[in-house]
C-alpha positions in Angstrom: 129.6 6.5 -7.2 128.3 4.7 -10.5 124.9 5.3 -9.4 125.3 9.1 -8.8 126.9 9.4 -12.1 124.6 7.6 -13.9 121.7 9.8 -12.8 124.0 12.8 -13.5 124.1 11.8 -17.0 120.2 11.2 -17.1 119.5 14.7 -16.1 121.7 16.0 -18.4 120.5 14.4 -21.5 116.6 15.7 -20.0 117.8 18.8 -19.7 119.8 19.0 -23.0 115.9 18.2 -24.7 114.1 20.2 -22.7 116.4 23.4 -23.9 116.0 21.9 -27.2 112.7 21.8 -27.2 112.2 25.3 -25.6 114.5 26.7 -28.4 112.0 24.8 -30.8 109.0 26.3 -29.5 110.3 30.0 -29.1 111.3 29.7 -33.0 107.9 29.0 -34.1 106.3 31.3 -31.7 108.5 34.3 -33.3 107.6 33.0 -36.8 104.0 32.8 -35.8 104.4 36.7 -34.7 106.2 37.6 -37.8 103.8 35.9 -40.3 100.8 36.9 -39.0 101.7 41.0 -38.3 101.9 41.3 -42.2 98.6 39.2 -42.6 96.6 41.4 -39.8 98.0 44.5 -41.7 97.1 43.7 -44.8 93.4 42.7 -43.2 93.3 46.1 -41.5 94.5 47.8 -44.7 91.6 46.2 -46.7 88.7 47.0 -44.3 89.8 50.7 -44.1 89.7 50.8 -48.2 86.5 48.7 -48.0 85.1 51.4 -45.5 86.8 54.2 -47.2 84.7 53.0 -50.8 81.6 52.5 -48.9 81.5 55.9 -47.5 82.3 57.7 -50.7 79.9 55.5 -52.3 76.9 56.9 -49.6 78.8 60.6 -50.2 78.6 60.4 -53.8 74.7 58.8 -53.3 73.7 61.8 -50.7 75.2 64.3 -53.0 73.6 63.5 -56.5 69.8 62.9 -53.9 70.9 66.7 -52.7 71.2 67.9 -56.2 68.1 66.0 -57.3 65.9 67.6 -54.6 67.2 71.2 -55.4 66.8 70.6 -59.1 63.2 69.5 -57.9 62.6 72.2 -55.7 63.8 75.0 -57.7 61.6 73.7 -60.6 58.7 73.3 -57.9 59.6 77.5 -57.1 59.5 78.4 -60.7 56.2 76.7 -61.3 54.9 78.2 -58.0 56.0 81.6 -59.4 55.0 81.3 -62.7 51.7 80.2 -61.0 51.0 83.2 -59.0 52.4 85.3 -61.8 49.7 83.8 -63.9 47.1 84.2 -61.6 47.9 87.7 -60.6 47.9 88.4 -64.3 44.4 86.9 -64.5 43.4 88.8 -61.7 44.2 92.1 -63.1 41.1 93.2 -64.6 41.6 96.3 -66.9 38.8 98.4 -66.4 37.9 100.6 -69.7 36.1 104.2 -69.3 32.5 104.6 -70.5 30.3 107.9 -70.8 29.2 107.5 -66.7 33.2 108.5 -66.0 32.7 111.7 -67.9 29.8 113.8 -66.5 28.8 117.1 -66.7 30.5 119.5 -64.8 27.8 122.3 -64.1 23.8 121.0 -63.5 22.0 123.8 -64.9 18.7 123.7 -67.3 19.5 121.8 -70.8 18.8 124.1 -73.6 19.7 122.3 -76.7 21.0 118.3 -76.7 22.6 116.2 -79.6 21.1 116.5 -82.9 20.3 118.6 -86.1 19.4 121.6 -85.6 18.4 125.0 -88.2 20.8 127.6 -88.3 19.2 130.9 -89.3 22.7 132.4 -89.2 24.0 129.9 -91.6 20.6 129.3 -93.1 21.1 125.6 -92.8 21.0 122.3 -90.9 24.2 121.6 -88.8 24.7 119.0 -86.1 24.9 119.9 -82.6 27.7 117.6 -80.9 27.3 118.2 -77.5 24.5 119.5 -74.9 24.3 123.5 -73.9 23.3 124.6 -70.0 22.0 127.7 -68.8 24.5 128.9 -66.2 24.9 132.4 -64.8 27.8 134.4 -66.2 30.9 133.9 -64.9 30.7 130.4 -63.4 34.1 128.7 -63.1 33.9 125.6 -65.0 36.4 122.7 -63.7 37.6 119.4 -65.8 35.4 116.2 -64.5 37.7 113.7 -66.2 41.8 114.7 -66.4 43.6 115.0 -69.4 45.6 116.5 -71.7 44.7 119.8 -73.7 44.8 119.8 -77.2 42.8 122.9 -78.3 42.5 126.0 -76.2 40.9 129.3 -77.9 38.1 130.7 -80.0 35.9 128.7 -82.1 33.5 130.2 -84.4 30.2 128.4 -83.3 31.1 128.0 -79.6 33.1 131.1 -78.9 35.9 130.0 -76.4 36.7 126.8 -75.8 38.9 124.0 -74.3 39.1 120.2 -75.8 40.8 117.6 -73.6 42.3 114.1 -75.0 41.3 111.8 -71.7 42.9 108.9 -73.3 41.5 105.7 -74.7 40.0 107.8 -77.6 38.0 109.6 -75.3 37.6 113.6 -76.1 35.8 116.4 -74.3 34.8 120.3 -75.1 33.9 122.7 -73.2 32.1 125.7 -74.9 30.8 128.9 -74.0 33.8 129.9 -72.0 35.6 133.1 -71.6 38.9 133.9 -68.8 40.5 130.6 -70.3 43.0 129.3 -67.5 44.8 126.6 -69.6 47.2 126.4 -72.3 47.6 123.5 -75.3 50.0 121.1 -73.8 48.7 121.4 -70.4 47.9 118.1 -68.2 44.9 118.7 -66.2 43.5 117.0 -63.3 40.2 116.2 -62.0 38.8 119.9 -60.7 41.3 121.9 -62.2 39.9 125.2 -63.4 39.6 125.5 -67.2 37.6 128.8 -67.5 34.3 130.7 -66.6 31.2 130.6 -68.5 31.0 133.6 -70.6 28.5 134.9 -73.6 29.2 134.2 -77.5 30.4 137.3 -78.1 32.5 135.9 -81.7 30.4 133.0 -82.0 27.1 133.1 -84.6 25.0 131.8 -82.0 21.2 132.3 -81.8 21.4 132.7 -78.1 23.2 135.4 -75.9 22.0 133.9 -72.8 25.4 132.7 -71.1 25.5 128.8 -71.3 28.3 126.1 -71.2 28.8 123.6 -74.3 29.8 120.2 -73.2 31.0 117.8 -75.6 31.8 114.0 -75.2 33.4 111.9 -78.2 34.5 108.6 -78.2 36.7 107.5 -81.6 34.5 109.3 -84.4 31.3 109.0 -82.4 29.7 111.5 -80.5 28.1 110.2 -77.3 24.7 111.9 -76.4 24.0 112.7 -72.6 20.8 111.7 -70.9 18.7 115.1 -70.0 
């Protein structure tokens, strides 16, 4: 009986120590969980903030690069457009009119060209500023160059005449006409009818032969036609 009581006492003592030890281990485990959870949370928050900071920095860098590229692209586009505009301006060639742009409207026989001639009717030398061509009476005369009519009517030397301002200082006169077809202020085009060849009925001319007087001026200089 005494041995059994002794064994029971030792069993109770060891059981007590085991229970206390288990409680101590359990408390330590709970404490470690309690203290480790905030630390882990703090570490997660810190890593999240660092990731957001890195992402924001990268986004700013990307946005800045995009703006720089856009600016450079805009500059290059403007430079390209400017280059194209300048090249197109250089390619534009201004063609000035020459005497070749004012051909005679008829192919008749030349009677008189540009120069000074003695006129019996005026008993003096007169400057003849155009070329006279023999043409059948009634021949229709058409404009060989477009222009604005600045004179249409009678002339004491040339009879009926039409004068056109063709721009760039070019003035063309068609004299010795009848039945004029245009009025002052009208704009005529190439091949528009101006009038018909007539006789200088009211002119102090030395010839009663039907003829066309064709006269071309550029600025203050009369242009002599080659016969």
